[in-house]
N, C-alpha and C positions, 0 to 999 in steps of 0.2 A: 222082591217080597210080592207074595201072591195076593191077588184081589180077593176079598172075602165073599163068601157066598151069602145069600139073604138070611139064612139062619145064623151064620156067624155074626153078621151085623146086628141082628136082633139081640144076641147074647151080649155083643160089646157095648151096645146102646144101654142096656141094663146097668152096665158098669160106669156109664157116663149119662146119668138121667136127665141133666140139664141140657143135654144136647139132643137135636132132632135131625132126623134124615130129610134132606130135601134133594131129590135126584140122586146124582152120584156124589154127593158130599154130605157131611154132618155140619151143622150150624148151631151157633149160640150167641145171643145177645147179652151183653154185659152193660149195666147201668151204674155210673158213677155220680159223685156230688157235683162235679164240674168238669170243664175241659182239661184242666191241668191234671186232675186225677185219672182221667180217661188216657191221656197221653202217657202218663207214668206207667199205666198198665200196658199200653202198646209197646212202649220200650222194653218192658220186662218180657213180654211175648216175643219181641223181635230178638232179644238175647237167647231165649230158650229155643226158638225156631232155628236160629243160626247154629246153635250147639247141635241140635238134632239134624241139621241139614235138611229141614222140612218146613217149607214156609206156607202159612195160611194166606188166604184172601182176606184182607182187612177193610172194613167199612167204618169210618169214624163220623159220628154226627153229634157234635158238641159233647154231650155227656154219655153217649152210647157208642159202643164198640161192638160190631158184629163180626164174628170169625167164621170162616168157612174152610173146612179141610177136606182135601181129596188128594189121592196120589195120582196125579195126572199121568205119570209114566206107565202106571198099571191100568189106567182107564176106570178108576173107581176108588173104593175104599179099601184100605189095608190096615194091618195092625199099627202101622207108623201114625196114621190119622188119630187113632184112639189113644195111643201112647201120648202123643202131643196134647190131645184134649185133656187127658188126665193131668198132665203137667200144668196146662193153662188154668185148669180149675184150681190147682194149688196156688197159682199166683194171684187168682182173684180173691 
């Protein structure tokens, strides 16, 4: 899968407005009622990521989960990152 251009990334971000670009990745923080709810979400993300064979970087802080997506094999952002971001948004 080809790395997206800056203009393609801008268009893709419009379709995932809660996500922001930071360097070569897109990131989003999710907040939950408590740790158990956060972990339930992380487990749902893990299942979706495994199915897509595309795995985010995950940072868990009690009731906050931050995900970062980048296609490391391509050295930046690809459509796979935005497809998984849209799927994660559905899970939240």
